[in-house]
N, C-alpha and C positions, 0 to 999 in steps of 0.2 A: 502494499500501500505505502503509493507518495504521501509524503509529509508535506502537509503546509505549511508557508510562510507567513510569519508574524508580521503583516508592514505596520510601520510607525508613521505617527500621521504628524507631520511634522507643523509645529505651531506658528501661530502668528508675530508670537515675541519673536520667532531663531529667526524668521524672515524677512522679517523690520529689520533686525540686525545685520543681515548677510547687505540687503540692501540698502542699507545707509553705510555699511561698510564701501561697498562700491561706489556709493556718491559721494565719497570723500577722500577714496584714494582718487577719484577724478576730479579733485577740486584741487590733491596736494599736486597732482600729474602737470595738473595747469598752469599752479604757481612755479614750478621748477621748469617751464620751461623757458625762463629769461632767468638762469641759474649756468653759472661753470662753474665746476670745482675748483678750488686756489691748490690746493692739491692734484689734482692732474695734472693742472696749469703748470705745478714749479716738475711736475717727475718727465712731461713731455720735455720744459729745457732745460731739464739735466740731462738727458738723453740726445737730444739734438737740438741744436743752436734755433732759435726763434719758434721752433716746436711749440712754447706756451703762449706765444702771441697769438700766433696763429691759431689757436683754441680758443682766445678771445678774441679774436677780429681785430685784431692789430694789426693789419698784413706793414702798416708801414716800418711800424718799430719791429716786428721779426725781420722781415728782409735788413734791416739796417743790423739787425744783431747776427743773420746768418753773415752779410757778407767782412760784418768786424772780424769776428771770431775766422773766418774762412782767410781772412786778408791776415790776418795774424798767426795763422798756421801756417800759414804758406811762406812770412818774414822768418820763423823759427825754425823751419827746414830750412832755410836759406840758410841761416845762421848754423845751426848745427854740421850741414854740409865741407861751408867753411871753415871749421874749427874758429869760432869766435865764439868764447864762453861769458866772456862776461854781456854781450848781446843777447845771446842765447836765454839764459841765465834773468833777464830782466823782458825779455818778451812773455815767457815764463809766465812770471807772475804777471804781468798788466794781462795774457792771459785770462789767464786766474781770476784778477778780478773781475774781468769784462763778462767773464761765464757766470760769476757771482751774483755781479749787478744785471744777468738776464734772468736768475732763475727769481730774487726779488721781483722784479718788474714781472716780470711772470704771474707772479702770485699775490701782488696789489691788483697788476688790471683785472682779473680774474675776481676782486675782491666788490671790484670797484664793477662790474661787468653789469650786476640790474639796474644801474642809475641812468636814466632816459637820458637826460643830457648831458652833455661833456658840463665840467665845470670848469670855467673862461677866468683868465683875471683880468679884472676889466679896470682901468683909472677916467676918474670922472673929472674935469678940471671946472673949476668954480670960481668966474670969474667976480 
């Protein structure tokens, strides 16, 4: 003989809970639309120069950091090949400073990504 399965009726409270969770998840998803993770931007800039700026849609700054670190790397290899130890050491320190500045800028740009308007410094002349 085949056993009958017991079916459970889902209460209205549980249905209301599921519907409200789905609704609030949708609202949170809309809020994250204008959000960029600062840690992710920092990690991208750590791996590749300017990638954190590209992630936060600051394409000009990302291109400048990529160009700066690329040209510094070229001059470092050139100084190493010509056996210029003093110049090689100085350029390495400059590259490290530019790279740290690149990561800090990406982190801060991701924090400021939510602002709709750019902050501009204006001067008003009073006559």
